[in-house]
C-alpha positions as CSV (number, residue, x, y, z in Angstrom):
1,M,16.3,-27.7,14.1
2,K,13.6,-30.3,14.5
3,Q,10.2,-29.8,13.0
4,I,6.9,-30.1,14.7
5,R,3.7,-30.8,12.8
6,I,0.4,-29.9,14.2
7,K,-3.0,-31.3,13.2
8,L,-6.1,-29.5,14.5
9,L,-9.4,-31.1,15.3
10,A,-12.5,-29.0,15.6
11,T,-12.7,-29.9,19.3
12,M,-9.3,-28.3,20.0
13,A,-7.9,-31.8,20.4
14,L,-5.1,-32.4,22.8
15,S,-2.0,-33.6,20.8
16,T,0.5,-35.8,22.5
17,L,4.2,-35.7,21.6
18,L,5.9,-39.0,21.1
19,F,9.6,-39.5,20.6
20,S,11.0,-42.0,18.0
21,G,14.7,-41.8,17.3
22,C,15.7,-38.3,16.4
23,K,12.4,-37.3,15.0
24,K,9.5,-35.6,16.7
25,L,6.1,-36.6,15.5
26,L,2.6,-35.8,16.7
27,V,-0.1,-38.2,17.5
28,E,-3.4,-36.9,18.6
29,E,-6.0,-37.8,21.2
30,P,-9.2,-35.9,20.8
31,R,-10.1,-34.5,24.2
32,S,-12.8,-32.1,25.0
33,F,-11.9,-31.6,28.6
34,Y,-9.0,-32.2,30.9
35,E,-9.3,-34.0,34.2
36,P,-7.3,-32.5,37.1
37,G,-4.5,-35.1,37.0
38,F,-4.0,-35.1,33.3
39,F,-1.3,-32.4,33.3
40,K,0.6,-34.3,36.0
41,T,1.7,-36.7,33.4
42,E,4.4,-36.2,30.9
43,K,2.1,-37.1,28.1
44,G,-0.4,-34.6,29.2
45,V,2.0,-31.8,29.6
46,L,3.7,-32.4,26.2
47,G,0.3,-32.7,24.5
48,G,-0.9,-29.5,26.1
49,I,2.2,-27.6,25.0
50,T,1.6,-28.8,21.5
51,S,-2.0,-27.6,21.6
52,Q,-0.7,-24.1,22.5
53,Y,0.8,-23.9,19.0
54,A,-2.2,-25.4,17.4
55,H,-4.7,-22.9,18.7
56,L,-2.9,-20.1,16.7
57,R,-4.6,-21.4,13.5
58,F,-8.0,-20.7,15.0
59,I,-7.0,-17.0,15.2
60,Y,-4.6,-16.2,12.4
61,G,-6.0,-16.9,9.0
62,Q,-9.6,-16.8,10.3
63,P,-11.2,-14.5,7.9
64,Y,-13.7,-12.8,10.1
65,Y,-11.2,-11.9,12.8
66,Y,-8.8,-10.8,10.1
67,S,-11.5,-8.4,8.9
68,T,-11.7,-6.7,12.3
69,M,-8.0,-6.1,12.2
70,E,-8.0,-4.5,8.7
71,T,-11.5,-3.4,7.7
72,G,-12.2,0.1,9.0
73,T,-8.5,1.1,9.0
74,D,-6.6,3.2,6.5
75,E,-5.5,0.0,4.8
76,Y,-8.8,-1.6,3.9
77,T,-12.6,-1.0,3.5
78,W,-15.4,-3.4,2.5
79,G,-15.3,-5.0,-0.9
80,Q,-18.2,-5.6,-3.4
81,S,-19.0,-9.0,-2.1
82,A,-18.9,-8.2,1.6
83,D,-21.4,-9.2,4.1
84,N,-21.7,-7.8,7.7
85,N,-18.7,-9.6,8.9
86,F,-16.8,-7.0,6.8
87,K,-19.3,-4.1,6.7
88,D,-19.8,-3.9,10.4
89,P,-16.2,-3.1,11.4
90,D,-15.9,-0.6,8.6
91,M,-17.5,2.1,10.8
92,S,-18.8,3.8,7.6
93,G,-22.5,3.5,8.2
94,V,-23.1,0.3,6.3
95,G,-23.2,-1.9,9.4
96,N,-23.3,-1.7,13.2
97,V,-20.7,-2.9,15.6
98,Q,-22.7,-5.3,17.9
99,A,-22.0,-8.0,20.5
100,L,-24.3,-10.5,18.8
101,T,-22.5,-10.8,15.5
102,F,-19.4,-8.8,15.6
103,P,-16.5,-11.1,14.5
104,A,-13.9,-9.9,17.0
105,G,-15.6,-12.3,19.3
106,A,-14.0,-15.1,17.2
107,I,-11.0,-15.0,19.6
108,W,-12.8,-14.9,23.0
109,G,-13.4,-18.6,23.5
110,V,-10.3,-19.7,21.6
111,C,-8.0,-17.6,23.8
112,F,-9.7,-18.4,27.1
113,S,-9.6,-22.1,26.3
114,N,-6.0,-22.0,25.6
115,I,-5.3,-19.8,28.7
116,N,-6.8,-22.5,30.8
117,T,-4.7,-25.2,29.2
118,A,-1.6,-23.1,29.8
119,S,-2.5,-22.7,33.4
120,G,-3.0,-26.4,33.8
121,I,0.6,-27.0,32.4
122,I,2.1,-24.3,34.5
123,E,0.4,-25.5,37.7
124,N,1.0,-29.2,37.4
125,A,4.1,-29.8,35.1
126,A,6.6,-29.5,38.0
127,A,5.0,-32.5,39.7
128,V,5.9,-34.7,36.7
129,G,9.6,-34.4,37.4
130,T,10.7,-34.7,33.8
131,I,9.5,-31.4,32.4
132,S,12.1,-28.7,32.1
133,N,11.4,-25.0,32.9
134,A,12.0,-24.3,29.3
135,L,8.9,-26.4,28.3
136,I,6.8,-24.8,31.0
137,A,8.0,-21.4,29.7
138,E,6.4,-22.2,26.3
139,A,3.0,-22.4,28.2
140,R,3.8,-19.2,30.0
141,F,4.6,-17.4,26.7
142,F,1.3,-18.5,25.2
143,R,-0.7,-17.6,28.3
144,A,0.7,-14.1,28.1
145,F,0.3,-14.0,24.4
146,D,-3.5,-14.8,24.6
147,Y,-4.0,-12.3,27.5
148,F,-2.2,-9.6,25.5
149,L,-4.4,-10.3,22.5
150,L,-7.6,-10.1,24.7
151,V,-6.7,-6.9,26.6
152,Q,-5.9,-5.1,23.4
153,N,-9.3,-6.0,21.9
154,F,-11.6,-5.9,25.0
155,G,-9.9,-4.0,27.8
156,G,-9.7,-5.7,31.2
157,V,-10.6,-9.4,31.1
158,P,-11.0,-12.2,33.8
159,L,-7.9,-13.7,35.3
160,D,-10.1,-16.0,37.4
161,L,-11.7,-18.6,35.2
162,G,-13.4,-20.2,38.1
163,A,-10.6,-21.6,40.3
164,G,-8.8,-18.4,41.2
165,D,-6.6,-15.9,39.5
166,L,-4.4,-17.7,36.8
167,K,-5.5,-21.1,38.2
168,F,-6.4,-24.1,36.1
169,N,-10.1,-24.6,36.1
170,T,-11.7,-28.0,35.6
171,S,-15.4,-27.4,36.3
172,A,-18.1,-25.3,34.6
173,V,-18.5,-21.9,36.0
174,R,-21.2,-19.3,35.2
175,T,-20.0,-16.3,36.9
176,S,-17.2,-14.0,35.9
177,K,-15.5,-10.8,37.0
178,R,-13.3,-8.7,34.7
179,N,-10.0,-7.5,36.0
180,T,-8.6,-4.1,35.2
181,V,-6.3,-3.5,32.3
182,A,-3.5,-2.7,34.7
183,E,-4.1,-6.0,36.5
184,V,-4.0,-8.1,33.4
185,Y,-0.6,-6.7,32.5
186,S,0.9,-6.6,35.9
187,K,-0.3,-10.0,37.1
188,A,-0.4,-12.1,33.9
189,I,1.4,-10.7,30.8
190,F,4.5,-9.1,32.3
191,P,5.3,-11.9,34.9
192,D,4.7,-14.7,32.3
193,L,6.9,-13.1,29.7
194,L,9.7,-12.2,32.0
195,T,9.9,-15.8,33.2
196,A,9.7,-17.0,29.5
197,I,12.7,-14.8,28.7
198,N,14.6,-16.3,31.5
199,D,13.7,-20.0,30.9
200,L,13.3,-20.3,27.1
201,P,16.3,-21.2,25.0
202,A,17.8,-18.8,22.5
203,T,17.2,-21.3,19.8
204,P,13.7,-22.8,19.6
205,R,13.5,-26.6,20.5
206,V,11.5,-27.2,17.4
207,T,11.0,-25.4,14.0
208,G,8.5,-22.6,14.7
209,G,8.8,-23.0,18.4
210,V,9.0,-19.9,20.8
211,S,12.3,-18.7,22.0
212,K,13.8,-15.9,24.1
213,T,13.5,-13.6,21.0
214,A,9.8,-14.3,20.8
215,A,9.3,-13.6,24.5
216,R,11.4,-10.4,24.2
217,L,9.4,-9.2,21.2
218,Y,6.0,-9.6,23.0
219,L,7.3,-8.2,26.2
220,A,8.5,-5.2,24.4
221,K,5.2,-4.8,22.5
222,A,3.3,-5.3,25.7
223,Y,5.4,-2.6,27.5
224,L,4.8,-0.2,24.6
225,T,1.1,-0.8,24.5
226,Y,0.8,-0.5,28.3
227,A,2.8,2.8,28.2
228,W,0.3,4.3,25.7
229,W,-2.6,3.0,27.8
230,L,-1.1,4.8,30.8
231,Q,-0.5,8.0,29.0
232,N,-3.9,8.0,27.3
233,P,-3.2,11.2,25.1
234,N,-6.7,11.4,23.6
235,N,-8.6,10.5,26.8
236,I,-10.0,7.3,25.4
237,P,-12.1,5.4,28.0
238,T,-11.0,2.1,29.5
239,Y,-13.0,-0.7,31.0
240,P,-13.3,-1.7,33.8
241,A,-13.5,2.1,34.4
242,V,-10.9,3.6,36.6
243,T,-10.6,7.1,38.0
244,T,-6.9,7.3,36.9
245,R,-4.8,5.1,34.9
246,T,-2.4,4.1,37.6
247,D,0.3,1.4,37.5
248,P,0.1,-1.0,40.5
249,D,3.9,-0.7,40.9
250,G,3.7,3.2,40.8
251,K,5.6,3.4,37.5
252,D,4.6,5.9,34.8
253,A,4.3,5.8,31.0
254,A,7.9,7.1,30.5
255,Y,9.3,4.0,32.5
256,Y,7.3,1.5,30.4
257,F,8.3,3.2,27.1
258,Q,12.0,2.9,28.2
259,Q,11.3,-0.7,29.2
260,A,9.9,-1.3,25.6
261,Y,13.0,0.2,24.1
262,N,15.5,-1.7,26.3
263,T,13.7,-5.0,25.7
264,A,13.6,-4.6,22.0
265,V,17.2,-3.5,21.7
266,A,18.2,-6.5,23.9
267,A,16.5,-8.8,21.4
268,I,18.2,-7.1,18.4
269,D,21.5,-7.4,20.0
270,N,21.0,-11.1,21.0
271,P,19.0,-12.4,18.1
272,G,19.8,-16.2,18.4
273,P,19.1,-17.7,15.0
274,F,16.8,-14.8,13.9
275,G,17.5,-11.8,11.7
276,L,16.4,-9.9,8.8
277,E,15.9,-11.5,5.4
278,A,18.1,-10.0,2.6
279,S,15.1,-8.4,0.8
280,F,11.5,-7.7,1.3
281,Y,10.8,-10.2,-1.6
282,D,12.7,-12.9,0.1
283,L,10.6,-12.4,3.2
284,H,7.4,-13.0,1.4
285,V,8.0,-15.2,-1.6
286,G,6.3,-18.6,-1.4
287,G,8.5,-21.4,-0.4
288,N,10.5,-19.3,2.1
289,D,7.9,-18.9,4.7
290,R,9.9,-20.5,7.6
291,N,12.7,-18.1,7.2
292,K,15.0,-16.5,9.8
293,E,12.9,-13.4,10.2
294,M,9.8,-15.3,11.3
295,V,9.6,-15.4,15.1
296,L,6.1,-16.9,15.2
297,Y,3.7,-18.3,12.7
298,A,0.5,-20.4,12.6
299,D,1.8,-23.4,10.6
300,H,0.3,-25.1,7.7
301,T,1.9,-27.4,5.2
302,Q,1.3,-28.8,1.7
303,E,3.2,-32.1,2.6
304,S,0.3,-33.8,4.4
305,E,-3.4,-33.2,4.7
306,F,-3.3,-34.7,8.2
307,Y,-0.6,-32.2,9.4
308,N,-2.1,-29.3,7.3
309,G,-5.3,-29.5,9.3
310,N,-7.4,-29.1,6.2
311,C,-8.1,-30.7,2.8
312,L,-5.3,-30.2,0.2
313,N,-7.4,-31.1,-2.9
314,C,-10.9,-29.8,-2.5
315,F,-13.3,-26.9,-3.0
316,D,-13.1,-25.8,0.6
317,S,-15.1,-23.4,2.7
318,E,-13.5,-20.4,4.4
319,L,-14.3,-21.2,8.0
320,G,-13.8,-24.0,10.5
321,N,-11.0,-26.2,11.8
322,G,-8.3,-23.5,11.7
323,R,-8.4,-22.8,7.9
324,N,-6.0,-20.2,6.4
325,S,-8.4,-18.4,4.2
326,A,-7.7,-14.7,5.0
327,V,-6.1,-13.8,1.8
328,W,-9.2,-14.9,-0.2
329,M,-11.0,-12.0,1.4
330,V,-8.7,-9.4,-0.2
331,T,-8.4,-11.0,-3.7
332,P,-10.5,-9.4,-6.5
333,N,-12.3,-11.5,-9.0
334,Y,-9.8,-11.3,-11.7
335,T,-11.4,-14.3,-13.3
336,V,-13.9,-11.9,-14.9
337,L,-11.2,-10.5,-17.1
338,T,-11.7,-11.4,-20.8
339,S,-9.9,-11.1,-24.1
340,A,-11.2,-11.4,-27.5
341,S,-10.8,-14.2,-30.0
342,N,-10.9,-12.0,-33.0
343,P,-8.4,-9.3,-34.1
344,D,-11.1,-6.7,-34.2
345,G,-12.1,-7.2,-30.6
346,T,-15.1,-9.4,-31.3
347,G,-15.9,-13.1,-31.4
348,S,-15.8,-15.3,-28.3
349,A,-14.9,-13.7,-25.0
350,V,-12.1,-15.9,-23.4
351,N,-11.5,-15.6,-19.7
352,S,-7.8,-15.0,-20.1
353,V,-6.8,-15.0,-16.5
354,Q,-8.0,-18.3,-14.9
355,R,-8.2,-19.0,-11.2
356,E,-4.9,-20.7,-10.3
357,A,-3.1,-21.8,-7.1
358,M,-0.3,-19.4,-7.4
359,Q,0.9,-16.5,-5.4
360,F,-0.3,-13.8,-7.8
361,L,-3.7,-15.3,-8.2
362,G,-5.7,-17.6,-5.7
363,R,-9.4,-17.8,-4.9
364,P,-11.2,-14.4,-5.2
365,Y,-13.8,-13.5,-2.5
366,V,-13.8,-9.6,-3.0
367,R,-14.8,-9.0,0.7
368,M,-12.2,-6.2,1.4
369,A,-10.6,-3.5,-0.9
370,P,-7.5,-1.4,-0.2
371,T,-8.2,2.3,0.0
372,V,-7.0,4.9,-2.5
373,G,-4.9,6.5,0.3
374,A,-3.2,3.2,1.0
375,L,-2.1,2.7,-2.6
376,S,-1.3,6.4,-3.3
377,N,0.0,7.8,0.0
378,T,1.2,5.0,2.1
379,F,3.2,3.6,-0.8
380,T,4.2,6.9,-2.2
381,D,7.7,5.7,-3.4
382,K,7.3,2.7,-5.7
383,S,10.6,3.0,-7.5
384,L,13.2,3.0,-4.8
385,D,11.1,1.2,-2.2
386,S,10.5,-2.5,-3.1
387,R,7.6,-2.9,-0.6
388,F,4.8,-1.9,-2.9
389,D,5.9,-4.4,-5.4
390,G,6.5,-7.0,-2.8
391,T,3.1,-6.4,-1.2
392,F,0.5,-6.3,-4.1
393,T,-0.2,-8.2,-7.3
394,T,-0.3,-5.4,-9.8
395,A,0.0,-7.4,-13.1
396,Y,-2.5,-10.1,-13.9
397,R,-1.2,-12.3,-16.7
398,G,-2.8,-14.6,-19.2
399,N,-3.0,-18.3,-18.4
400,W,-5.9,-19.4,-20.4
401,P,-4.4,-22.5,-21.9
402,K,-4.2,-24.0,-18.4
403,G,-8.1,-23.6,-18.3
404,G,-8.6,-25.5,-21.6
405,A,-8.8,-22.6,-24.1
406,T,-6.8,-23.5,-27.2
407,N,-6.2,-20.0,-28.7
408,T,-2.5,-19.3,-29.1
409,T,-3.3,-15.6,-29.4
410,L,-6.0,-13.4,-28.0
411,Y,-6.7,-9.7,-28.5
412,N,-6.8,-7.4,-25.5
413,A,-6.6,-3.6,-25.0
414,N,-6.6,-1.6,-28.2
415,D,-7.3,-4.9,-29.9
416,L,-3.6,-5.7,-29.7
417,P,-2.5,-9.4,-29.5
418,V,-1.5,-11.1,-26.2
419,T,-0.1,-14.5,-25.8
420,P,0.0,-16.7,-22.6
421,G,2.2,-14.9,-20.0
422,S,1.3,-11.5,-21.4
423,T,-0.1,-8.9,-18.9
424,I,-3.9,-8.6,-19.3
425,L,-4.5,-6.0,-16.5
426,S,-2.1,-3.7,-14.9
427,F,-2.5,-1.5,-11.8
428,L,-0.2,1.4,-12.4
429,D,2.2,2.9,-9.8
430,D,0.9,6.4,-10.0
431,E,-1.2,8.9,-11.8
432,T,1.5,10.0,-14.3
433,L,-0.3,8.3,-17.3
434,A,-3.9,9.1,-16.1
435,P,-4.4,11.8,-18.8
436,T,-3.7,9.3,-21.5
437,I,-6.1,6.6,-20.2
438,A,-9.6,6.2,-21.8
439,Y,-12.0,4.3,-19.5
440,P,-15.3,2.7,-20.7
441,S,-18.5,3.8,-19.2
442,G,-19.3,0.3,-18.1
443,N,-17.4,-2.9,-18.0
444,R,-16.4,-2.9,-21.7
445,F,-15.8,-0.6,-24.6
446,P,-18.7,-0.5,-27.2
447,G,-18.6,-3.4,-29.6
448,K,-15.8,-5.2,-27.8
449,V,-15.9,-8.5,-25.8
450,S,-12.6,-7.9,-24.0
451,N,-12.0,-6.2,-20.7
452,S,-15.1,-6.9,-18.6
453,V,-13.9,-5.2,-15.5
454,G,-14.1,-1.5,-16.7
455,A,-10.4,-1.0,-16.9
456,G,-8.9,1.7,-19.2
457,Q,-6.6,1.6,-22.2
458,I,-3.6,3.6,-23.3
459,P,-2.7,3.9,-27.0
460,G,-0.2,1.4,-27.9
461,R,-0.5,-0.9,-24.9
462,S,-2.1,-4.3,-25.0
463,D,-2.7,-4.4,-21.3
464,F,-5.8,-2.8,-19.7
465,V,-4.8,-0.3,-17.0
466,I,-6.1,1.2,-13.7
467,T,-4.3,3.9,-11.7
468,P,-4.2,4.0,-7.9
469,R,-6.9,6.7,-7.6
470,A,-9.1,4.7,-9.9
471,V,-9.5,1.5,-7.9
472,S,-12.9,0.6,-6.6
473,R,-14.6,-1.8,-4.3
474,I,-14.8,-4.4,-7.1
475,I,-11.5,-4.2,-8.9
476,F,-8.1,-3.6,-7.0
477,P,-4.7,-5.1,-6.6
478,G,-4.6,-8.4,-4.7
479,L,-2.3,-9.1,-1.7
480,W,0.6,-10.9,-3.3
481,K,2.6,-11.2,0.0
482,M,0.1,-13.6,1.5
483,G,-0.9,-15.3,-1.8
484,V,-1.4,-19.0,-2.3
485,Y,1.7,-21.1,-2.9
486,R,1.7,-24.7,-4.1
487,T,4.3,-26.8,-5.8
488,D,1.9,-29.6,-7.0
489,N,0.1,-27.7,-9.8
490,G,1.9,-29.5,-12.5
491,T,1.0,-27.9,-15.9
492,G,-2.5,-27.0,-14.8
493,L,-4.3,-24.7,-12.4
494,G,-3.7,-26.8,-9.3
495,Q,-6.0,-26.4,-6.3
496,P,-6.9,-22.8,-6.0
497,N,-10.1,-23.6,-4.2
498,A,-8.3,-25.4,-1.2
499,T,-7.4,-23.0,1.7
500,S,-3.9,-21.8,1.9
501,T,-1.2,-24.3,2.9
502,R,1.2,-21.5,3.7
503,P,2.1,-20.6,7.3
504,Y,0.4,-17.5,8.5
505,K,3.0,-15.0,9.6
506,I,2.3,-13.7,13.1
507,A,5.5,-12.0,14.4
508,K,8.6,-10.9,12.7
509,F,12.1,-10.0,13.8
510,S,11.7,-6.7,11.9
511,E,9.1,-5.5,14.4
512,L,11.7,-5.2,17.1
513,Y,13.2,-2.1,15.2
514,L,9.9,-0.5,14.9
515,I,8.9,-1.1,18.6
516,A,12.2,0.4,19.7
517,A,11.8,3.4,17.3
518,E,8.4,4.0,18.5
519,A,9.5,4.0,22.1
520,A,12.3,6.3,21.3
521,V,9.8,8.7,19.7
522,K,7.9,8.6,22.9
523,G,10.9,9.7,24.9
524,A,12.9,6.6,25.7
525,T,16.7,7.2,26.1
526,T,18.4,5.6,23.2
527,V,21.9,4.0,22.8
528,A,24.5,4.8,20.2
529,G,23.5,3.7,16.7
530,K,19.8,3.1,17.7
531,S,18.0,6.3,17.4
532,A,14.5,6.3,16.1
533,R,15.8,7.3,12.7
534,E,18.6,4.8,12.7
535,L,16.3,2.0,13.6
536,V,13.7,2.8,10.9
537,N,16.5,3.1,8.4
538,V,17.6,-0.5,9.0
539,L,14.3,-1.6,7.5
540,R,14.3,1.2,4.9
541,A,17.8,0.1,3.7
542,R,16.5,-3.4,3.3
543,A,13.5,-2.1,1.4
544,G,15.8,-0.5,-1.0
545,K,17.3,-3.7,-2.0
546,W,15.5,-5.3,-5.0
547,K,15.9,-8.9,-6.0
548,F,12.9,-9.5,-8.2
549,S,10.1,-7.4,-9.8
550,N,6.7,-8.9,-9.4
551,R,5.2,-6.4,-11.8
552,N,7.6,-7.5,-14.5
553,N,7.8,-11.1,-13.3
554,A,11.6,-10.9,-13.8
555,A,14.8,-10.6,-11.8
556,L,15.6,-7.0,-10.8
557,V,18.9,-6.5,-8.9
558,A,19.2,-3.0,-7.5
559,D,20.4,-1.4,-4.3
560,N,18.5,1.8,-3.6
561,S,19.3,1.7,0.1
562,A,21.3,5.0,0.3
563,A,18.8,6.9,-1.7
564,L,15.8,5.6,0.3
565,T,17.4,6.1,3.7
566,A,18.5,9.6,2.8
567,L,14.8,10.4,2.3
568,T,13.9,9.5,5.9
569,P,13.0,12.6,7.8
570,A,15.5,13.9,10.2
571,T,12.9,13.9,13.0
572,I,10.6,10.8,13.2
573,D,7.1,11.2,14.6
574,I,4.5,8.6,15.5
575,N,2.7,9.1,12.2
576,Y,5.9,8.2,10.3
577,I,6.4,5.2,12.4
578,L,2.8,4.1,11.7
579,A,3.4,4.7,8.0
580,E,6.5,2.5,8.1
581,R,4.6,-0.1,10.0
582,S,2.0,-0.2,7.2
583,R,4.6,-0.5,4.5
584,E,6.2,-3.4,6.3
585,Y,3.0,-5.2,7.5
586,F,0.3,-4.1,5.2
587,G,-2.6,-6.5,5.2
588,E,-1.2,-8.8,7.8
589,G,-3.9,-8.3,10.3
590,V,-2.2,-5.9,12.7
591,R,-3.3,-2.4,11.6
592,W,-6.3,-1.9,13.9
593,L,-4.1,-2.8,16.9
594,D,-1.5,-0.3,15.8
595,L,-4.1,2.5,15.3
596,V,-5.8,1.7,18.6
597,R,-2.5,1.5,20.6
598,T,-1.5,4.9,19.4
599,Q,-5.0,6.3,19.6
600,K,-4.6,7.5,16.0
601,W,-7.5,5.4,14.5
602,N,-9.9,8.3,14.0
603,E,-7.1,10.7,12.8
604,L,-5.7,8.4,10.2
605,A,-8.7,6.3,9.2
606,G,-11.6,8.6,9.9
607,S,-12.1,9.1,6.2
608,F,-10.9,7.5,3.1
609,Q,-11.5,7.4,-0.6
610,I,-12.6,4.6,-3.1
611,A,-14.8,4.2,-6.1
612,S,-18.0,2.3,-5.9
613,A,-18.7,-1.4,-6.4
614,T,-19.6,-0.9,-10.1
615,Y,-17.4,-1.9,-12.9
616,G,-16.3,1.2,-14.9
617,D,-16.5,3.6,-11.9
618,H,-13.1,5.2,-11.3
619,T,-14.1,8.3,-9.5
620,P,-13.1,8.0,-5.9
621,A,-15.8,9.1,-3.4
622,T,-14.7,10.3,0.1
623,V,-16.2,8.2,2.8
624,T,-16.5,9.4,6.4
625,R,-16.3,7.0,9.3
626,T,-17.9,7.4,12.7
627,I,-15.3,6.3,15.1
628,Q,-16.3,7.1,18.7
629,P,-14.0,6.8,21.7
630,F,-15.8,3.7,22.9
631,H,-15.1,1.9,19.6
632,Y,-11.5,1.5,20.8
633,L,-12.7,-1.5,22.7
634,R,-14.6,-4.3,21.1
635,P,-17.9,-5.6,22.4
636,I,-17.7,-8.6,24.8
637,P,-19.4,-11.5,22.7
638,Q,-23.1,-12.0,23.4
639,A,-22.5,-15.7,23.8
640,Q,-20.3,-15.0,26.9
641,L,-23.0,-12.8,28.4
642,D,-25.8,-15.4,27.5
643,G,-23.7,-18.1,29.2
644,M,-23.4,-16.3,32.5
645,E,-25.6,-16.2,35.5
646,G,-26.8,-12.9,36.8
647,T,-29.4,-10.2,36.2
648,A,-29.7,-8.2,33.1
649,A,-28.1,-5.2,34.9
650,E,-25.2,-7.3,36.0
651,K,-24.6,-8.5,32.5
652,A,-24.9,-5.0,31.1
653,A,-22.3,-3.9,33.6
654,Y,-20.0,-6.7,32.3
655,Q,-20.3,-5.5,28.7
656,N,-18.1,-2.7,27.4
657,P,-19.9,0.7,27.4
658,N,-22.2,1.7,24.6
659,Y,-22.6,-1.8,23.2
């Protein structure tokens, strides 16, 4: 499969695709606007299609939008270093969701700009004469993709950008009318994805390109989400307001749940080059990002700064130009950890875990922290199920020689010796050893220079320890699955302060199983071998297959599939589906959408537990969130309202209620 490399410019430059022998390379023309005839040229169409892939980077890996998808859910809350980009969406009284600053607006302009580009391609490409329907279908996919993202976040959004519904607009317009949710699905999302399924190839034309499988996955997800919207079990308000949630074609929720099931199963049965990786570890280990399970991703690369879109060797900022910095937000400041230079725990305090460009470590921002419930309840089984070990960094190991310290041995918990590679801090699997743990009242034990993060110690162990119920807003396991991966570190620390050069995972083949299972739980008629339980167990069987233990940093070959699938309930309900989705996609920026789709946000995330932002505090406090029905829609960005003509009352009517 050919590879496509995308370089982003801050102006959302249009990239043009040039052919040279059997290779496909990208050469870019910065272009801030498109004249009407540009997409009637082959160069314009090909460049516009390339820009569809490029825009994904401005959404996925963007840390503030990432925060809105995770902070405030049962997975994450705000961390010690959080500002209001992280406190506002937490819904816990430390910030306010508002149109002026709320970071969900990060996608508004990006999506609509790309939608207009897609419409330009769709509207004009046929006139070129050399553009295949398959290429045009890529634009259709992305137009539907963006509208689907927008309607989930904001409710009904405009189909007319100034030139008519789904028309390419080339002039500035300062008026706007929002379509209903049903219109966005029935006029834009469903037709574009159905056409894409028909016209796209089974095998993508380029590495990372969209295919029939991608279109089926998103159509199945759109059917599922729309079915929930029609059913509206908890009477969540919509906008623009409608007296009844009625489908324009007269279909009911049951019809769309069935369509979601049928479409997902069709994709499972006709996978093309896609499929499940052999183990959860294989799916997420660095160096295997472009694997067969990845249906869509926002690409980055270590191979070239130009094609990465950001610097490779620098102390980078977290925002701008499509940077992939999301994982920084959920990384604790492990560099505070110290070990002693003297055998009695005194002497110089050496920072024994240095900031390094490796998957277990990376750059710490401490903006978001996992909840106690996520660590203790979502991942209840940590011995049979490999997904906890394949999600978190639970062992922080000494690497001080790479930072310049010359000590061959340091002294850690219980003043026991540790050498490079030894575990300095462990996050334990459960509370079994909690009665044996002694915690300091602050960040260190009296008279000692080791620790510094308020972790506990167990007699006979050289590593400091923290149990799942003892995590806090300041010290918690990092997100290994999305951690930095570089191959150019040499014998040093590499470039941990450059943004991640790994592709950001957007859509996986595995989700088809859980979409179909969710639709089955909602009443879809199933086919033999694909009941809700059987579909879920395909992923649970994979979760039982161990290849490597991240905790032990060693090979671990085990197959617990039979035992793990036997534990699956005989009857699957929505809460179990959501728990499985969290185990599969924890921290990947989809949790808010899952909870909003199923209207379970308040039920599952209305309260949570975590200790404070003080080292040495290991007593979890229960925090209550105030999640109102209107919060199930995000506010329209104030910048959109400010740019519109109209009275204050008209602008207020454009905004989602209560914002």
